[in-house]
N, C-alpha and C positions, 0 to 999 in steps of 0.2 A: 060150607064151614059149619062146624058145630063146636060147642064148648061145654065143658062140665066143670063144676066146682065141688070140691070135697071139703066139707066144713071141718075145721080143726077145733072141735069143741072139747072143753074140759069135762063136761058132764056126761060122758058116755057111760051110763049105768051107775054113776056115782051118786053122791048126795043131791037132794033137791036144790040146795043152795048153789050147786055148780052147773045146773042145767042150762043157764044162759051165758056162761062164761066161755070165751074164746081163747085158745092157746096162741093163736096167731092167724095170719092171713089164710084164707082158703087155698087149697091146692087147685090151681086152674089148669085145665088142659084144653088145647085147641086141636081139632082134627079137621083136616082138609084134604080134598082131592083136587088135583090140577091136571090139565092136559097141556102138554107142550107139543106144538106142531110147527114144522118148518115150511108148510105149504105156502104161506104168504111170502116168505123170503125167497123160496125157490122159484116163484113166478118172475122174479127180477134178479137173475143170477149175476148180472154185471154189478149190481149194487150190494150183493151179499156173498162175496167170494168165500168168506169163512164158513157160511152155512153150506154152500155148495161143496166145499172141501171136507167138512167134518160133520155135517148134519147138526143135530142138537146135542152131540156128545159134550161140547164145552159147557152147555147149560147144565147137563146132568153132573158133570165133574164138579161144578161149583156147589151143587147141592150135596154131593158125596163128601165134599171137604168139611161139611158140618159135622160129620160123624167119624171121620178118620183123621189121625194125626198126619202132619205133613211128612214127606219122605225125609226132609232135612231134620225134623225132630226125631224120627226113628233112628237115623244114622248117628245123630249126636248122642242119643241114649246108648247106642251100641258102642260108640267110642268111649263113653264114660265107663261102661261096664268092662270093656277090654283093658282100660287103664287101672281097673280096681276101684274106681269110684262108685259108691253105692248111692243111687238116687232113690230116696224114700217117697217123695211126693210124686204122684202121677202127673203126666204132662197136662198143662192147662190149655184148654181150647180157647179160641177167640170168642168174645161175647157176641152171640147171635141175637138179633132183634126181629120180632114179628111186627110188621107194620101193616095195619088194616085200616087205613084212613088216618087223618090228622090226630084223632083223639084215642087211637088204639095202637100204641107203640109199647111193646112189652119185651123185656129180656126173656129169652127162652132157651131151653135145651131140647134137642131132638130126642124123643124117646122111642119113636118107631118111624121107619122109613122104608117104603117099598117103591120099586120102579117096575112098570110093565112096559117094555119096549114093544110097540105094536106094528111099526112099519119101518122099512129100511130102504136106503138107496142102493144102487148096484154094487157099491163098494162095502155094503153092510154097515154103513153108518146109520145110527138111529135117526129117523126123521119125524117120528111121532111116539109119544110116551105118555102114560098115565102115572102120576105121582100120588102116593098117599103118605101124608105126614101126620104124626102126632107130636105136638109141641107142649112141653110143660113150662108154664110161666115160672121163672125164677124170682122168688120174693126176697125180702130182707132177711127172712129166716135162712135162706140158702146162701146169700151173698154178703149180708151185713149192710148196715146203713152207710158205711164209708166207701163201699165199692161203687164204681160208676153204675153198674147194673142195679144196685140197691136204690140209688137215686132215681134211675129210670122207672123202677117198679113203683116207687112212691108217687112219681108224677102220673103213672098209669092208673094207680089206685085212686088218685084225686080227680082224674078227668071224668 
């Protein structure tokens, strides 16, 4: 896990009186690499029928759902377009939270996501993969104070 903070300063080359002023919360980004492996579950196939049948594909699908609209949302948009209804606002995704212990719970948006599937079962289901994620913390500047995520950001900032 690594993280970076980009300061939102008002004094970027401006007057000296602005040098210590902040425009808002820093833009924080988490970067992490994770390994997902089915080896432990495959040792006990009787207790892990889903893993035997699909490998880690369901785990990967959950992660992919963070960056893709649902099929239902896409079909609803198509139906609206076919009926002549113009939808101006893009589809809103579910609020994602990054939880790294009790004191580090932050609303995030996935900004970069890669999967390297490295091992497969005989049916070509993935059983081992490396995941790389970049997550941008969503602040009150992004969500507002009244949004549930804005409240979670404030709690994160105060922890």
